[in-house]
N, C-alpha and C positions, 0 to 999 in steps of 0.2 A: 899740376900733380898727376895728370893722367898718364904721363910718359914714364913714371916711376915703375921700375920692375924689380923683382926680387934680386937682392945683392947690391942694389944701389945704396950709397951712403947719403944720409940726410942729417943736417944740423938743426937741432931744435933749441931755440933760445928760451930763456926764462919767461914764463907766462904764456908761451905759445901752446896751442892745441896740437897734439901729434896727428899728422896727416896719414900716417901709415902704421901698420903693425911691424914690429921688428925686434932686434936685439941690440942693446946698448953696447957700443964698442969703445967709447970714451966718455968720461965725465961722470959726475955723481949729482943726483938731484932727487927730490921727492916728487912723486906723480900723484895727482888727484885722479883716482880711477872711478869716482862716483858716477860719471856719465855712462860708463860701460858696465861696471860690476856692482854699483850701488854701495861700495865700501866707503864709509864716511871719513876714514882717516887716511891721509896721504901715505903712500908706500915709498920707502927709500929704494932707489934704483942705482945700480953700479954696473960696470962692464960685465957682460954675460947675462944680465937680467932681460927678461922679455917685457916689452911695452906694447900697448894697444892703441890703435887709431881712435881718436875721439877723446882720449884722456888729456889732461892739462899738465904741462911741465911746471915744476915749482921754481926754485931759486937758482938752479944751476943749468949750464948749457950741456946738452947731450949730443953725441954723435950716434946715430942709429943706422944699422944695416937692415934694410927692408927684408922681410921674410915672406911677404905675400904681395901679389899684384894688387893694384888699387881696388879693383872690383871684388876682391876676396877678403876685405877687411873684416875684422872681428865685430866692429860696431854695426856693419851692415847685417851680419848674421844675427846679432842681438835684436836689431830693430825688426827684422823679419819675424823672429821668434815672438817678440812682443805683439806685433800686429796679429799673428795667427792666434795667440793666446786670447787677446781681447775679442777677436771675432768669435772664437769658440765660446767664450764666456757669455757674450751677448746672445748667441744662439741658444745656449743652455738656459739662460735666464728667461728668454722669451718663451721657450717651451714649458717652463715651470709655471708661468703665469696662466691661470685659468680664468674663467669668466667672472668669478667673485673677487678677483684681485689678490688672492692669497698666493704667496710665492713659496710656500713650504712644499717640499717634495712629496708629501703624502696626501695632499688635497686633490 
């Protein structure tokens, strides 16, 4: 997948995880976007709709035109955002803890 560039066409079979961000050019299917967006209900996709790397194709085959290079995938951006958020939360929580073990902000 490393050689995929924007504009390439990729066929996604039923049940496969999408390897790239792109736009559906052929086919209809439902996409489980929970791994990327957290949305619990699969979303119907048709030609012209945007799809994201890391999501899972449902029952239909799709042809997708890639819109980003492999390193620019949406899922990579989400994972970086989540790592930063978790790191900042740990730092914030560590600074709130004082010697008596209380974690409330006014102690």
